[in-house]
C-alpha positions, 0 to 999 in steps of 0.5 A, a space after each residue: 365455833 368458827 367465825 359466822 362470816 365465814 360459813 357456808 350454808 349448804 341444803 340438804 333437802 330433809 332435815 338430817 344426814 349423816 357426817 360423812 356423806 354431808 362432806 361429800 355432799 358439801 364439796 369438803 372432800 371428794 372421795 369416801 375414802 378421803 373422808 374416812 381419814 379425815 374423820 378419823 384421823 380427828 381433822 373434821 370438828 363439828 359445832 366446835 367439837 372433834 367428832 370421829 364417827 362418820 355416821 354422826 347424824 347431823 341436824 340442821 344449823 350444825 357447822 362442821 369444819 374442816 381444813 379451814 373452811 366451815 360449813 352449816 347443815 340446813 334443810 
């Protein structure tokens, strides 16, 4: 799990969001194509574990990390 002092909270306005959508919403990547490649290639972790499912449903408190940046899902 990433160091909690380096995690940015991102409010999604609801209880859940899909991984690919969240990455774009949080500004980790700009395009859906880039998000898809990063996830499929194993460069994205959710709660410290690689997840290759772009459609994975994230919940409040989940931490997504890509390229040294960590963001936490907040309602």
